[in-house]
N, C-alpha and C positions, 0 to 999 in steps of 0.2 A: 575604498574600494578602485579598483582599475579600469573598470568600463565606466563610459559615460551614462547619462540617462537614456540619451539617444539610444546608444548601443545596446542597452537593457529592453528597452521598448522593441527595437529591431529583432532582436533574437528572440523574444517572447511572441511576436507577432508571425515569425517563421515557424515556432513550434505548433502554434494554434494552425496554421495554415498546413504543417505537415500532418496532423492529426485528421485534419478534414478531408485531404487528398490522400494518406497513406502513401505518401511521398517523403521519405525521411531525407534529413539534411545533415552536414558535417558537424562531428562532435564538436561542443563548446570548447574544450581544452585543447583540441587540434588547432583550433581558431583563434585562440588569446591563450597562450602557454601561462602567464600569470593570473589568470583570472581567480578571484579569491571566494572562499565559502559564501562571504558577503553578497559577491556578486550574483553567485549561482541562486541563493535565496531570492535576491531582490527580483531576477527574471521570473521565479517562480510566482511570486508574490504580484508582480505586474501580470503575469498571465493570468490570475484570479482575479483581479481586478478589473480587467476586459471582460472575462467569461460572466462575472455578475451582473455587470451593465447590460450586457446580453440576455439578462434572464435567468441564468443558472443560480442555482440555491446550494449553498454548501450544506450537506448532510451529515457529513463525517470527516475523518482523519485517517491517515494510515501511516504505518511505519514499518519502514523497510531494511533489508539488510541487518536483521537481527539475531539470525541464527549464525552458528560457525559454519554450516554449509553453504549458507547465501553470501557470507563474508569471504570465504574461500572462494566461491565461484565468480565473485565481482572482484576480488584481490583488494579488498578493504578491510578495515579493521573497526568501523564505527557505524552506527546506525543512520538513516536519514528521514525524511517523513516528507508527505504531500497532503492534499486535501481533495476531497470527495464530494462532486456535485451529484444531484438527483439524476443527471442525465448519464451516470456512470454506473447506475446500479441496475442490473439486468435482473428479470423475473426467473426464479428456479424453473427449468422445465423449458423456457422459450431457447430455442437454438441460437447460438450467437454467429452470424455470419463472418465467415474470415476476411471477407471483402472490406470489413470496417475496421481491421488489424494490419498491423505490419510485419512483426516477427513474434509474435505473441508466445507467451510460457506462463504455466499455471502455478499457483502456489496455495496449497490448504493452510487456514489461519483460523484462529479463534477472534471473533468480533466481541468487542464490548459494548453493551448498550449503557449510556448514562443516564441516572436519575437525578443526577446534581453537577453543577459546573466543577471541573476541576482546574484550579489556578496555581501555577508554580508559584515561587522556586522550590516549595517544601515538601512538593508531593512524595508520598511512599506508597508502599505495596498496601500498607493497611488501609489508608485514604482511598486508594483506587478502590477497594473491595467494598470500601463504604458507599463511595458514590455510583456504584455499579448495580444497574437493575437485573441484569442477566449478561449470559454469554450465549453465541450463537457459532455453528459450526461455518465456514464460510470459505469461498474461494475467491483470489484476486487472480485475475489474468492480468498480468504485467505485460507491457508493451513499450518500444522505445522510438522516439520520435528522432533518435540519431541513428545514422546508417550502421548496419550488421552489429548493433550492442558492443561497439568497441567504445565503451565510456568508462569513466572515473566516477566517483562518489559525487563529483562536483556536476558532472554532466548530469548525473540521476536526479541530482538535486535540481536543477534549473527546469529539468524536465518531469517537473511534479512526481519525485520519486519513481519514476517510469510506471506510474499508475495508469491502469487500463479499465477493466470492467469489473464491480464487485456482484457476487452473488452469495446470498444469505440462505442459510437453510432455515427450514421452518420452525424449529424448535428453540425457545428461548429458556434457559437453566439459570436460576439463582446460584450466585456463589456460596451460600451457607453452606458449611461441611463439604464444601469441595476446594480441593486442592490442585489447582490447575497445572502445577510442575508434574504431577502423574498421572495426566489426562493422556492416554495414547491415541494415536491416529494412524490409520491404514488407507493408504491412497492406491486407488485402481485406475488404470487406465484401460478402454476397450474389456473391462470384466478380469484384467490380470493385473497381480500386484506389482505395483511400481516403486513403493518406498514405506517405511513406517517411521514414525517419530514420537516424540511426547513434549509436553508443554516446556519442559525446562530446557528444550532447545533454543527457546526465545528470552535471550538474556537471562537464563536461569529460572524465569517465570514469566509468562506472558505478562501479567499486572505489573512487574517491573517495567517491561517496556512501554505499557501506557503511563506509567509515572515517568519515566523518561522523558517522553514525548511531552507532557505537561508542563514539565520544568524547562525543556529545550524551547517550548512555544511562547514563553513569558519574555525571552530575548526580543522577539519581535512583536510583543503586545498582543498576542492571540491567545485564545482561552478555548479548552474543551467545554463544550457546553451541554446541558441539560439537553436530551432527546437526540443528540448526536451517537453514531456509532464509530468505534476505533478498531481498525484492522491492525491486531497487534504484531503481527509479522508471521512468516513463514516456518513451519516447523522444518521443513526439507529443502532441498535442492528446488529450486524452479524445473519443470519438466515442459518440453517443448510442446506445442500443439498443432495439430494439422487439422486440415477439413475431414470431416467423418469421424472425428475422435470425441470419445465421451469419458468422462472423469466421475469418480465417486471418492469422496474423503468420507469415513466414518471415525468419530471420536467417541471414545470411552464416555458413557454417561452423558454426551451433549448430544446424539444423535447422527445425523449425516448430512451432506450437500452434495447435489450433482450436477451436471452441466454437459452440453454437448455442442459440438461445432460443426457448421456446415458451410 
């Protein structure tokens, strides 16, 4: 690591404060050009250690930057991951106040609900399917605590993979006889078509994305646990959010999820 424990703790505290105040801070890589991936994940883990001590409960994990569209948008070539607490999950139908966000964007995703633990390093698609209770249509509202979204993948990792708010649709669909690669999705903003995508956009298969995460987390002694949900990554490029906007994502055979902002 190139950062000291004191520097890791300071940056983590700044990110927590930025989320509370909605006042973004200077990007990590702009401040420390030689920061490593190990440093970035250390900052993320420190943040969650602090949040858990403050009463937050981890209810899921998220994978980011899995689709070619998102990797092109962020100019990177590998996924990242973050954690989800109960405070980050919003009820579908409840308007989300813009004052609680900085510069939000929204992503339609397929969420996996686990009925078994997933422990790497040898998790594959078959094991993910076996360990999944079902999948749900979902939205992730991503946001960056770093100014103007001028970030690298290391910045994103340190900032909990730019995680913001998760909205889960109300339908849980078993994976039996369902090939997620061919699940199509239509995204609408204010009733107008914005984009379309399919499950194959997410590392070739959303289940492959979950397998990647389970194996990656092994490096940090973290397990995907029974009862958690996993956001597998966006099928399309993230879409900007403004006050008064509403979104609906409709997934073939999985149902839909909707959200509005005020």
